[in-house]
N, C-alpha and C positions, 0 to 999 in steps of 0.2 A: 671213227666217229660218222664217216659219210656213212660205213654199211648199216648203223642203227638209225640212220637217218632214212635211208632206202626202204630199211624194214619196216619205221615208222609208215611210212605212204604207201608203202602195200597193204598192210594192216590197216590203213585210213581207207584205202581203196576197197578192201574187203568188208570192210564194216557196212560201205553200200552209199551210195551220194542222197538217194531218196530218206532213207532210216537218216543220213546225219544232218541233212536238211531240217527234216521233222523233229529230230532232237533238239538241234539248235534254235528253232523255234519255240520247241516248249520250253527251253532254259531263257531263252530270252524273246517274246513275243515281239520286237522291233525288227528282229532280223527276219529278213523272208530271202533264203540263199534256193538257186534252183538245184537240183541235181544235176545240171550241166554243167551251170558255172562252178560247183565242187569239182566236177570232173575233170574240168581244165586247169587244177591248182597245179602248179610244180611242185610248191612248198605250200605252208598251210600262212596266209597273209598274217603280218605280226600284230595286226589289230585282232585276229581272230582265234591265236593261239590258246588261250586260257578256255575260252568257252569250248573249242575242240577238244581240249584236254578234259575238261567236263565232262562233254556228251560221250567220250569214246574212251576214257580210261587211259588214252595213250599220254606217258608225260610230256611236258612241254620240252624237258631236253631232246627228249626223241623226236619230237615233231621239227624242233626247229634250235637245234644245236649251238647256231650263231647267237641266238638271242639268248638262251637260257644254259649256257655252259655249267656243266659240273664241277665242282671247285680243285679236282686234279686233273682235268683237260688241261692240254697245252695251249697256248695262246694260240689264237688265230693268226695267220698271216696276209699280208696283203688285204687288208681290209679298210677301206677309206670309210673317218669319220664323216659323220656328217650332225649338221647342228641344227634343231630344231626351234624356231622363233616361237613363243608365246601368240597365239591368236591375236590379231590386231596391231601388230606391230613391225 
């Protein structure tokens, strides 16, 4: 699983930060990310995965297998669950 993720990150870098920043802005004009910010990603932020998938064609599973596992992937170990409260609570 890790090798797929590393390959996806390499493909993302090969896609190019400037090109990705432009494509993300085309898909969602409210997003303004610099290529420098994108180049610092060690992994795609959770809130950007679906948009990056749409922009690049790299599957969400390959970008973030921890968030989008395939049905036959083994369960992740040593994952700490977190609880998100609705805003205002």
